Each structure stands twice: as structure tokens, then as C-alpha cells.
C-alpha positions as CSV (number, residue, x, y, z in Angstrom):
1,M,-44.9,-81.3,106.5
2,P,-46.3,-84.2,108.4
3,A,-49.8,-84.1,106.4
4,T,-47.6,-84.2,103.2
5,E,-45.7,-87.6,104.5
6,K,-48.7,-89.2,105.4
7,S,-50.4,-88.4,102.1
8,L,-47.3,-89.5,100.3
9,R,-47.5,-92.9,102.5
10,A,-51.6,-93.5,102.3
11,S,-52.3,-96.9,100.8
12,D,-54.2,-95.5,97.6
13,F,-51.5,-93.0,97.0
14,A,-50.0,-95.0,94.1
15,E,-53.4,-95.0,92.4
16,I,-53.6,-91.3,93.1
17,E,-50.0,-90.5,91.4
18,K,-51.1,-92.8,88.6
19,S,-54.8,-91.4,88.0
20,E,-54.6,-87.9,89.2
21,L,-51.3,-86.1,89.4
22,A,-49.1,-85.1,86.6
23,A,-46.0,-86.6,85.6
24,G,-43.3,-85.7,87.8
25,E,-45.1,-84.1,90.4
26,R,-44.4,-86.8,93.0
27,Q,-40.7,-86.3,92.5
28,R,-41.2,-82.9,92.7
29,I,-42.9,-83.1,96.0
30,E,-40.6,-85.4,97.5
31,S,-37.6,-83.0,96.2
32,V,-38.8,-80.1,98.1
33,L,-39.7,-81.9,101.1
34,A,-36.0,-83.1,101.4
35,G,-35.1,-79.7,101.0
36,L,-37.3,-78.2,103.6
37,K,-36.2,-80.9,106.0
38,M,-32.3,-80.0,105.3
39,V,-33.1,-76.5,106.3
40,L,-35.3,-76.6,109.3
41,N,-32.5,-77.0,111.7
42,S,-31.0,-73.8,110.2
43,S,-30.9,-70.3,111.8
44,D,-31.7,-68.9,108.6
45,R,-35.4,-68.0,109.1
46,E,-35.6,-66.8,105.6
47,T,-34.6,-70.0,103.7
48,I,-36.8,-72.0,105.8
49,Q,-39.7,-69.7,104.7
50,K,-38.7,-70.1,101.3
51,W,-38.5,-73.9,101.6
52,T,-42.1,-74.1,103.5
53,K,-43.6,-71.9,100.9
54,A,-41.9,-74.3,98.0
55,L,-43.7,-77.0,100.1
56,N,-46.8,-75.5,100.0
57,D,-46.7,-74.8,96.3
58,A,-45.6,-78.0,95.3
59,T,-48.3,-79.9,97.2
60,Q,-51.0,-77.8,96.4
61,H,-52.7,-79.7,93.8
62,L,-52.3,-82.7,95.9
63,A,-54.2,-81.4,98.7
64,E,-57.1,-80.5,96.7
65,V,-57.1,-84.2,95.1
66,M,-56.8,-85.7,98.5
67,M,-59.7,-83.1,100.1
68,N,-62.2,-84.0,96.8
69,R,-61.5,-87.7,97.4
70,S,-62.4,-87.3,101.1
71,V,-65.4,-85.4,100.3
72,K,-66.5,-87.7,97.5
73,A,-66.3,-90.9,100.1
74,A,-68.1,-88.8,102.7
75,L,-70.9,-87.9,100.4
76,A,-71.2,-91.7,98.9
77,G,-74.6,-93.1,99.1
78,K,-76.1,-90.0,100.4
79,S,-78.9,-88.1,98.8
80,V,-79.3,-84.3,98.7
81,N,-82.2,-84.2,101.6
82,E,-79.7,-85.9,104.0
83,M,-77.3,-83.0,103.5
């Protein structure tokens, strides 16, 4: 959950949302994140697990996008021999 919130607050998130996320993807992530936050203090373990899985599913593409950007930044300007 903290990683999702950090990604949504990233300085380049607006660019990511515009160029790499599907329409409505951010809203879906925010909605599921809010749902998980609402049940976190519940004693209903099954409901918490359900919302946690929903957040994992909703953020899978975002996580891939963020990882790809990190890898590209890390490899920028390097030659194959340097790896």
C-alpha cells in the first residue's frame, strides 16, 4: 500500500498516467486503495485479503510501468560491455 501511494505521488506520475496508463486506470487504483484502507482495521481477515488482492491486481500494470522506467533510467548511456 505505501508503494502504491508513493507511485501515485511521484513527480512524473502525470506523465506516466497520460502516456502509459489506460483510461480510468488511476481512478480504479485509487478506488481500490480507498476500499482497502476502509477495511484495514477490521477483524475480517477474508475481507482484508480480498481488498489486498484487488489492489495487487489493480496495480500490476502500474508496477510494470514503474519498473520499466527504473530499468531504462539505470541503463541509460551504458554499453552492453558495461553490464
